[in-house]
N, C-alpha and C positions, 0 to 999 in steps of 0.2 A: 502493499500499498503506499502510495508517494508521501509524502512528507505536506502536512497540509499547513499555508503559508499565508497569514493575513495580509492583504494591502489597503491601501488607504484610495478608495475608489473602485473604478472598473477596468476591466482588460481594454489594454491599449492606452491606459494611463500609464504615467512617469515612475510610479508603484512597480507596475503591472513590469514595464519593462525592466525595470532595475532586478524584482524578482528573478524574472526568466535568465538576466545576466547572472546574476550571484549564484545562482541555483543550479543554472545549466538546465534550466526546463525542465529537470526532474520533480516537480512541486504539482499539487494540487493548490490552486489559488484561490483566496477565500477573499469574496469583495465585502468592502466595509463603504460606508458613505461618512464617517465621521472620525478624526483622530482617538476621540473618547471612547468610541463602541470598538475599534482596532485596539487598543489598550483593553479594554474591559474582555472582550474575548479571550484575546492571549493569556492574561492573568485567569481566567475561570478554565484553562486548559480544552476550549474550544477550537483551538488553532493551537500547533507546533511550536510555531516561530512567528514573527511579522518584520514587515519591512515598514521604516515610518521616517520620514522627510524631518532632518533636523536644523537644517541652514543652507540659506544659497546664497552664493557670491556678490551676489549683487543686492538683494532682499535682506538679506541677514538673517540671523535665527529665527527660529519659530516657538518661540518662547511657551507658550502652551505646552508643548511637547515634552519639554524638560520637567514639566509639573506632573505631566500623564506618567513619564517614567519613573520617578519618585514614589507616587501616589500608588500605582500597584504593583510597587517593588517588584520593577522589570530587569532582566540583565542586558546590558550590552554585551553582544557575543559576536558582534563583527562590525563592519563598516562599507561603504559603497559611493565610489565620486562618480558621477554621471553627468556628462555635458546636456544642458537642456537645450532644446530644438523645438523653440516656438512657431508654429505657423497659423493662420487664418484660414479656415476652412469654411466651407458652404455646399448647399446643394448646387450642383453642376449648374452651368450657363449664367451664372449672376458674376457681375464685376463688382470691386470693392466701392464703386459708385453707388451702387445699388441697397448698401448693407445700411440697415439702420441699428440694428443691435447687438452687442458681441456680447458672449456666455462665457465666464470661464471660472477655474479656481481663482480668489484674490492674488495670490502668489504669483498665478501666470501673467495677470495683467499689470501688475507691479512691473514686471521684468519687460514689459512691452510697450511703456509707459510713452517713449519717444516716439515711437511709432505710430498711435494713436493721437499723438498732437498735432501730427500730419493731416489726418482724418477725422476733424471735430464734429463732424456731421454722424459720428457713429456714438449711441450711448454705450459706453463698460456697464455690465452686470454682473455680480459676484456669483457665482455658483460653486455647488459641494467638490466637482471636479471634472478636468479638463475634459477628459473622454466620455463620463457621462453627457457633458451637455452637447457633444460631438454625437454621439449617440440618439438622443432624444431630436435634436435636429432633423437628422437622417431618417429617422424612423416616423417622424409627426410630417414630414416632406416640408417642412418650414422655409419660406423665403425671406428676403430681407433681412436675414437672422445669420450669423456666423459665430464660430466657436473658435476658441484659439489652445491648440492640443497639438499633440508629437503628430508626426509624418504616419505613424504605425496605426494612429487613431482614425487618421481621415482614410487610409487603406481599408484598416476594419470595418470602417461604417461606410463605406463608397460615397466621401466626399469630396469636393474637390479643391486643392489649395490655392486660393487666392493668390497668396502672399507666402512666400517661405522666409525662412528664419527672421522673424520679425523682434524678436529680442533686442535688447538696447547694445549688450555688452556680448560679442560675439565669442568669448569665452566664458560665459554663465555657465555656472556647473553648482550641481546640489550634492549635499552631504546626506546620505542615509545611514540610518543605523540600522542594524540586524539584531533583534530582541528576540530573548526567551525569557525562559521561568527560572534558569539554573545557571549560576556562575559556567562559562565556556572552560572546555579541557583543552589541554594543549594537543593531544593526538598526533605528535612530531610536528607540529606547527609552533612557529616562534612565535608567542606573545609578547608584543613588546610596546602595548598602547593600551593606557588604562583612563577609565573616566571615574570623577570621583565625586562627591557632594558634601559639603560642611557647611557647619553655620561656624560663624568668629564669633570668639569670647569679646565682650564690651571694653577692649583696651584700647590706649593708642599704638598706631603701626602694627597691628597684628596680622593686617594682608601682607603688610611687607614683611615681617618673621617669616609668615607662610611662605612665601615664594623665597625667599632665602633659603629657607631648609630644603625647597623643592631642585635648587639651586646647588646647593652643597649634595645633594644627594645623586647627580647628575640626573635629573628627569628635566627633561626639555617640555617645557609650557606652551601646547600648540593654540588651549583656546580658553578663556573665562570667560563665564557668564554669572551676572547675578540675576537673584529673581527675588522679590519682595516676601516676606513670611507673612502669609494672610492674617493670622491670630497677633502678632507681634509687629505694629506701627514701625517705621522706620528702622527696621531690622531684615537683613539680606541672607540666604544660603547662594552660596557659591558652588557653581559646575564648572568643574575645570576636567580638560584636556591633556595628558602627558604621554611621551613615549620616552622611553628608555633603553639600553642595552642589555643591560643585567638585570634578573628579577629580583637579585638582594638587595639593590639599590632601592626600588620599589615598596619592600619589606621593609627596609630600614626608614624610609620617607613616613611610610603611613605607622610604623609606631610611633614616630615622634609628633606627627602632626595629630595621632589619636590625644595627646595630652595637650596641644597645643589651641585645639579648637572644642566647642561645645558637642558637636557630634560629627562622626565622619563616616561616610558611608562609601561602600568601593559598587559605585554600578556598574563597572564591567571590565575585565580584562581581556585584551582580543588582538587580533593582528593587523597592525597598519597600514592602511591601504592607501595612500596618498602617496603619490609617485609624482 
């Protein structure tokens, strides 16, 4: 039986393409229309693993997803970086001047804002998923309406691409996390990246001290993201990604960080896939 992997969106979405690439197509993809549902289904073991977008090179971090990973005690077991190729698509036989509305995921629309500045007659409408918008337009035969999605979505749902690669920055890429409910095991693969979450003690210079410990333990921080703690105004949790050469260096850092933070949580240890 194939592994059940949850994605946000439907087949043809960028999450679907990442799942196919990461797992080499040997999976049963389970579609979910929200990140919350995706996390919930994984936590309840209705899926085995999940793919979740976490940040984009243009639009930045998807902050609610950090909170979902923490809330549902999910483990980061891998990551995948993929180029984003946004395209304007519609039912065949139309031109851009005919389009009045465009539907897509808000992150997709944000990545294409310069293109749409050149077409002010088009109204942008946020939708749950890039591919779902394409599928709906196709199934209902809607005219004067377009979607922004991947070339795979256009092919899958029989739409015509009116404009290719409309994303503002051509080097646009998104980082996806591969999630499970248990810590990743090496199984012969070198695990050299870790995601951590911690609260800081209310002391002057506490964050600087944490960063110094990471440096002294030969950890290279690749990401730091703060998130407000809902029940404690003006207090923040920090999510940090680090890469390392020796697992012993990570263990040493964690031992010290446990003493210097109010709470330290290892979200996952996995293979660094940034090349």
